[in-house]
C-alpha positions as CSV (number, residue, x, y, z in Angstrom):
1,X,88.0,85.2,89.7
2,X,87.0,85.6,93.3
3,X,88.9,87.9,95.6
4,X,88.8,88.7,99.3
5,X,89.6,92.2,100.4
6,X,90.5,93.3,103.9
7,X,89.9,97.0,104.4
8,X,91.2,99.0,107.4
9,X,89.6,102.3,108.1
10,X,91.0,104.7,110.7
11,X,90.3,108.2,111.7
12,X,92.8,110.8,110.4
13,X,95.6,111.3,113.0
14,X,94.8,115.0,113.1
15,X,91.3,114.3,114.4
16,X,90.3,113.6,118.0
17,X,89.4,110.0,118.6
18,X,87.1,109.9,121.6
19,X,86.8,106.1,121.6
20,X,90.6,105.8,121.5
21,X,91.1,108.3,124.3
22,X,88.5,106.4,126.5
23,X,90.3,103.1,125.9
24,X,93.7,104.7,126.6
25,X,92.3,106.0,129.9
26,X,90.9,102.6,130.8
27,X,94.2,100.9,130.0
28,X,96.0,103.4,132.3
29,X,93.5,102.8,135.0
30,X,94.4,99.1,134.8
31,X,98.1,99.9,135.3
32,X,99.0,99.5,131.6
33,X,100.9,102.8,131.5
34,X,103.3,101.8,128.7
35,X,100.5,102.3,126.2
36,X,100.9,105.8,124.7
37,X,98.1,106.1,122.2
38,X,95.0,104.2,121.1
39,X,93.2,104.8,117.8
40,X,89.9,102.9,117.2
41,X,88.9,102.1,113.6
42,X,87.1,99.4,111.7
43,X,88.1,96.5,109.6
44,X,85.9,95.2,106.8
45,X,86.3,91.9,104.9
46,X,84.4,91.4,101.6
47,X,84.4,89.0,98.8
48,X,84.0,90.1,95.2
49,X,84.2,88.8,91.6
50,X,86.6,90.5,89.2
51,X,88.5,89.5,86.0
52,X,91.9,90.3,87.7
53,X,93.5,92.0,90.7
54,X,93.6,95.4,89.0
55,X,89.8,95.3,88.5
56,X,89.2,94.1,92.0
57,X,91.4,96.9,93.3
58,X,89.5,99.5,91.4
59,X,86.1,98.1,92.7
60,X,87.4,98.2,96.3
61,X,88.7,101.7,95.8
62,X,85.3,102.8,94.5
63,X,83.5,101.2,97.4
64,X,85.7,102.9,99.9
65,X,85.4,106.3,98.3
66,X,81.6,106.1,97.8
67,X,80.4,104.3,100.9
68,X,82.8,102.6,103.3
69,X,85.0,105.5,104.4
70,X,84.3,109.2,105.1
71,X,87.2,110.9,103.3
72,X,86.8,114.0,105.5
73,X,87.4,112.1,108.8
74,X,88.9,108.7,107.8
75,X,91.7,107.2,105.7
76,X,91.8,103.6,104.5
77,X,94.1,100.9,103.3
78,X,93.3,97.5,101.8
79,X,94.8,94.3,100.7
80,X,93.4,91.8,98.2
81,X,93.8,88.0,98.0
82,X,92.8,85.9,95.1
83,X,91.0,82.5,95.6
């Protein structure tokens, strides 16, 4: 079966996010003062083959832990869709 995974990777809330702070400052400079916080992360979409959703999920988990996310600085979530 073919699956598409959407992975969201964000810096841990406890860590400073310089990009987010810069964007927040820019938004406030534009008069958008209702925005209280900005966090910048990344979204990854990938397609993979697996026999079922459980195997696809395990492969995505492995990819995130080994390559896509830095566990010290980032957390991740993902969703999977079958095709």
